[in-house]
N, C-alpha and C positions, 0 to 999 in steps of 0.2 A: 458701454463705458460707464464706470462708476461716477456718481455725482460728486464733483470736486468743488462745488460752490463753498465759499467760506474759507478757502485757503489762499495763501499769497500767490501772486501771478507767476513768479518764478518757480515756486514749488508746484503749482498746478501744471505748468508746462512739463516739468521734469517727471511728475507722476504720470501724466498723460502719456509721455513717451515710454515710460516703464511699462504701463499697462498694455500699450499697443504692441510692444515686443514680447511681453510675458516674461522678461528676464532683465537682469541688470548686471553689468560688469563694472567694477570700480576702476578708478583712474589708473591703477597699476596693472590692469588686465587680469585680475584674479578670476577664479571660477564664478560664473554667473549665479545669481541668486534667483531661484524661480519663485513665482507668486502663488504656487499651488498651496502653500501653507496658510494663505489668508493674510500675509504680511505685505505691505507696500513700502518700498524704500525708494525715494528719489535719488538721482545721481548725486554723489557727494560733490560739493562745490569747494574748490581749493584755489589758493594762490600761493606762489612761492614764498611771498613775504609773510602772509598771515596764517598759512596752514589751512586747516579745515574751517570753512565759513559756515554759519548757521543756515539751516534749510528755511526757517522762518524767523522772524524777529522774536526776541525774548518776550516781548509783550504779547504777541500772538500765541506763542507757545503756552505761556502761563494761563491766559484767559481761555483758550480753547480746551486745555487740559482740565481746568476746573469746571468749565461749562459741562463737559461730559460727565464728571463725577456728580455734579449738583443737579443737572437737568437732563442731558441727553440719554443717560443710561436708563431712565425711567421707561422709555419706549424701546431702547435697544435690547434690553434684557428680556428673555423669553422663557423664563423658568419659574418654578415655585419659590415663594419667599416665606421667611418667617414673618410673624405678625406681632405687633406690640400688645400691651394689655387691653387696649381699646378695640383691637381687631384690625387696626390699620396695617397694611403691608409695610414692612421695613425695607430699606434699600437692599439690593442684592448682596452687598458685601457683608451683611450680617450672617448670611448662611454660606456664601461661596467665596473662598479665597481666590479661585480662578474659574473661568468658564471658557468655552470655545470662542473662536473669533467671530462667530455669527450671533453671539449673544445667548446661545443655548448652553445649558449645563451639559457636561460630558455624560454620556451613558456608559462608556467603557474607557479605560479600565475602572473598576469599582473605586479605586483609591482617589479618583478625580471627582467623585460625585458627592456634593454637599459637604465638603470638608472646609473648615475655616479655622484660623489660628487667632482667636480674638485678643489674647493678652498682649501679643506683640503687634499683629497687623492692625487691630483696631486702635492701638496706641499710636502707630504711625499715621493712621487716618485722622485721628484727633489732632495731632500736631500739624498735619498738612492743612486741615481746616482752619485752625487758629492762626497759622502764618498767613494764609490767604485772607482771612478776615481783617488782620491788621493792614495788609497790603492794599486791600480793595474796599474795606468797609462793608462787604457783602454779608448781610445778616443771616442768609441761608447757610453760609459756611459755619457760623457760630451755632446755629440750630443743629446742624449735622453733628458737630463735635459733642454737643450736649446729649443728643440722642444716643450716640455711641457709648458715652460714659455712663449714662443712666442704665442702659441695657447691661453693660458689663458689671456694674455694681449689683444689679438685681439678679444676675446669673453667676455670682461668685460662689466659692465653696462655703458651706455652712460655718458660721462663726465659732461653733463649739468643737470643730474638728482640730486636730493637731496643726494642720496647715489650713486654717480657716480664713475666711474673708479675702481669698485670693482669686483673681480672675483665672479662668481655665485657659490653658495653652492650646487646646484642641476641642472643637465641637464637630460632630458628624451628624448631619441631618437634624440639627437642632438639639442634639443630645450631648452633654459634656463628656469629654474623654474620647477614646477610640484612636484608630489608626496606630501610629508608632507609639503614641503616649499610652495606649491601652487604658488601664485604670489609674494612670498617674497624671500629674501635672508637672510642668517644668518650673523650677524655683526662681530662675532669673527673670522670666518674662513679667511677673507681677510688678517688679520694681520699674520696669520700662513703662508699664501702664500707670503706676503711681506717679511717675514724673509727669505724665500727660494730665492726670487728675489735678496735680498741683498747679500746673499752668492754667488749666481750665478754671480752677478756683480763683486764681489771681485775676483772671479776665472777668469772671461773672460774680465773684464774691459769694458764691453759693457754698455754704459750709459743708454740704453733703460730699462734695468732691475732696475737700481737705480731710474730712473724717475718713473717707475711703482710703486715702493715701496713708493716713496714720495707722489704720488697721493693718494695711499691708506691711508697713514698716515694723509694727509690733510683732506680727507673725514671723517675719524674717529675722528680727532680732532674737526672738525666742528660740528659733531653730538654727541659728548660726552655729557652726562648729567652732570649737576653741581656736582652731588655726585661722579662722576668719572666713572660710568659704561655706558653700552649701552643696549638698548632693544635687545631681542634675534632675533626675526624675524621681518623684516620690508619690506614693499613694496618699492623697491628702487626708483621707479618713483615718488611716491607721498609722501613718508616718513611715511605713516601710519603704526602703530605698529600692527603686526599680532600675536605676542607672546612676552610677556614682559620680563620674568626673564631668565637670564642665569648667572651662576657663572663664566663663562669663559671670564674674563677680563684681565687675566695676559698676554695674547698675545699682547694686545694693549700696555701695559707697556713695554714689551720686544721690540716691534717695535719702539716705541718712543725713547727708550734708544739706540737701535742699530743705528738709524739714527743720533742721536746727537753724539754718539761716532765716527761715520764715518766722520762727518763734523767738529768735535771738537767745536761744538757750543751747545747752550742750547735752541734751537728752540722749542723743544717739552717737555722741562723739566716739565712744569706745568701739561701738560696732562699726562705724565708718572707718576708724583707724585700723581695726583688725582686717576688714575686707580689703582695704587698700594695701596693707602690708602683705596679705596673701597673694594678691595679684602681682605685686612687685617682686616677691620672692619665688613665685612659681611660674606662670606662663611668660612673664616678662623675661625670666632667665632661661627657661627651658624651650620656649617657643612652641609649647604644646597648646596651641590655640584650637580648641575643638569643643563640641558639645554646645551647639547653639540652635540648630534647626530642628523644628518639630517633626519634619517628615524624613529625617535621616537618622539611622542608628549611630551610636557614638563609636564608630570604628576607630581603632587606635591610630591607623595610618592617615586618617582624615585630618585636614587642617582647614580652618575657616578664617574669615577676615573681619566679621562685623564687630565683635567686641574688642578685637585688637585695634581697629581703627578708632573706636570710641575711647579706648585706653590712651592712645596717642593724643587725642583731643583733650582728654582730661589732664594729661601731663602738661600740655602746652598751656592750658588755662591755669594750672597750679604751679607753674615753673618757678615762682618766687618762694614757694614753701617746700617743694619736694627736691632734695639734693640731686643734682644731675638730671633733672627732668628733661631738658632739651636734648642732651646727648642720648638719653634713652629713647626719646621720641623719634629722633633721627635714625637710630638703629632699628627700631621697629618699622619705621617707614621704609627703610631699605629692604628689610625682610619681606614686607608686603609687596613691594615692587618686584622683587626677585621671584616670589611665589605665585602671584596672582595676575600680574599685568601682562597683557598681550599687545604688541605693537603692530603686528602684521594682520590687519583685519580690515573690514569694510570701511571703517571711519578713521583710519590712520590719517594724520599722526596722533590723533587723540588716544590716550591710554584707554584700553578696554580692560575692565577689571572682572575677573572670573569670580564666581560665587564661593566655591570651595573645591577641594580636591575631588570629593565624591561626585559633585556636579560641576564639572570643569568648563562652564560656559560663561561667556561674556554677557553681562546683564547691565542695563543702563542704571538700575537702582544702586548697584554696587559701584559702578563707575562714578556716579555723582557723590556717593558717600565718601569714597576715596578723595574726590575733588574737594569736598568740604574739609577734610583733614588737611589737604595741601593748602587750602586757604588759610587755615589756622597757622600752619607753619610759615606761610608767606608773611602774615601780619607781624611775625617776630623777626624773620630773617631778611625780609624785603628782597628776597632772591627772585629776580624777574623770571627766571626759568620756571619756578614754581607757579607764578601767576599765569604764565603762558600755558602750563599744563592744565590749570583750572579752566581757562577760557576754552581750550580745545575740547575738554570734556563737556562743558556746557553746550558748545556748538554741536557736539555729536548727539547729545540728548534730544535736540530738536528734530533730528532725523527719525526718531522713533515715533513721532506723532503721526497718526494715521488720518486719512481723509475724513473719517467719522469721529475724530477727536480722541480716540483711544491712544494710549501710550503702550507700545508693545515692549516685551521684555528685552529683546535683543535680536541680533541677526543670526544667532545660532540655536538658542534653546527651543526645543519643542517643534522644530521644523518637520520632524518625521511623525508627529503625533497623528494617529489615524483620523482624528476629527478636527485637525487644524491646530496651529500653534496656540498655546494658552494665553489668555489675557489675565493678568494679576492686578486686582484693584490696589493692593498695598504699594505696588511699584509706582503707580501713578500718583497716589497721595504723597509718598515719601519723596519722589522726585521733585514735585512742586515745593514741598517743605524745604528740602535742601537747596534747591535753586534759589528760593527767596532768602534763605539763610546766607548763602554765598553773596548775593547782591547786597545784603546788609553790610558785609565786610568790604565789598568792592563796588561802592555805589555808582562809580563812573560807568559801570556796565548796565545799570538799570535803564529802562526805557526813557528816552528823551521826550520832553513835552507832555509828560504825564506826572500827576502828583501821587506820591506813595511815601508812607512812613516805612523806611527800610530797616531801621535798627533803633531800639529804645533801651534806655538804661534799666527799665523795669518792664513788667507786663502791662499792656494797655487795654483799655476798654472804651466803649462808646466812641468808636472811630467814625468820623464823618468827613467826607470829601465833597467839595463843590468846585466850580470853575475857578474861584479865586480865594479859596480858604481851605484850611485843614484844621480839624479839632479832634482832640483825644484826651483821655485821662490816663496818667501813668501812676503806678504804685511805688515808684522808687525815684529818688533824685539822681541826676546824672546828665549825660549828653545823648541826645537823639540825632539820628541822621535821616534826612528826607531828601527826595528829589522832587522838584516842583515844576509845574507847567506855567507858573506865574512868578513874577518878581515880588517877594514879600516886602511889605511896608512896615508891618507891626507884628510883634510876637508877644503874646500875653501868657502869663502863668498864674492861675488863681486870681485873676483880676489885677495883677501887677504887670505893668509894661516893662519888658526886658530891654536893656540897652542893645543897640546895634553894634556890639563889640564883644569879642571873646578874649579873655585873659585867663591864664591858668588859675583854676580854683574859684573863678568868679562866674556869676550868672550873666547870661547874655546870648547873643546869636550872631552868626556870620553867614553870609550867602555869597557863593561864587557864581556869578552870572554866566560864565562860560560853561561850567559843568552842570549848572542848575542844582547844585547841592547846597542844602541848608543844614547847618549844625546848630543845635539849641542846647545850651547847658542851663538846667533849671532845677527847682525843687520838685517834689512829687506833687501831683495835682492836675488840674484841667489846663491844657495847653490850647491856645487858639492862635492860628497863624492866618493873616489876611494880607491882601495886597494894599 
């Protein structure tokens, strides 16, 4: 019997029963799921009123998932690693996007050996680390984020190339390029990484990250087509196009906007406007959402969801400036549901979201990405059905947590792999990041009797938690949302005692004892909350 210490009692019993039988049938009597793939799923817990219940508490899920990424995997992983400039081994996810369920890199097929997708996956990892740092104050998470960013900056394309200063979308066994990318890089992924660099700069105030983000933006601006988009895959040294079409241009618009907001200038305004216009006039109208994944050729019949979901989220965030934004967002949301959502699966009634047409498997990372979009829609519509959908997905994600604290991809993908179902590092990082992002919008779902900063008006640094206090520094004025394990007595901002009252447009704070939620409206600076 596998060691099940460290998991909740109810989950331990369910997993123990599963392992004893070697199979599991869900409540609807569906085909049993065998454990031969190296995946363990406990029996789904449901009630007629609430639907799917979580396998473990949200608190346990978050802490165990991040403990694996920051601690457990150091002994779990059993393969070769890349090393940093000082010769120290880097964490496995610097070289491996996925490995087998026993912690060993795959030996066959060749495509599964030593392949990593740094420009996107490492960006997801950075975002997950930063979100967990704010939530927990864990300095190891911040160090991990910096290490990832530093490596990608050092291993970007040479600055004097036509597509210079860009992180590579693929590395194979420590060498840039390869696999489907060949001698090319993907042009949308650097913007995703640059957004992570900007967030890291705002947390650390290290100018190197801001400079790296600006270099990426300058390269993208220089190579932007007149229509506003970019080719998908290009040879960065020669500029030759290897694959033309991608719908994934929203990240360029997001990057240009973020840099202009940070500098309070309009340096990239024209580039941002053209990129957004192209997205609205092309994939938003044609529904030709494809050209996103590094390991899939851009077959014309394929459709993907990742950049479409983020386009919906962008529309919701900019609903006051983009005409018809909410109607467009709802239309795209319906298309996503019709194309990618599966309801008849192991964790029903939670929506199971499939990755893409070419790889038509339910994956927890795509399900929670969709749930984050639904959260955004709910904050505007206050449609309780949307909130229920979000909770169901969150609950379903907890079932993917394994006894060894890994988060498996899903109940379908890779079950027939000859060396066991793959474990993907980026899935675990991004699930934690999006989980925490959702809790920031729905703080009532956050763990009770624990202290966490769930949402801030700006990026925060120097986060510190104790039994009866929380302290942090924010780089923007506005309102923060926290859930506390203690009843606050005083809230200070930069040495000024804030009043225990909240009025529109005024500084102060309000605490709801029943929900344990504190909201603080303040100027930028150092915040200190105490009992």
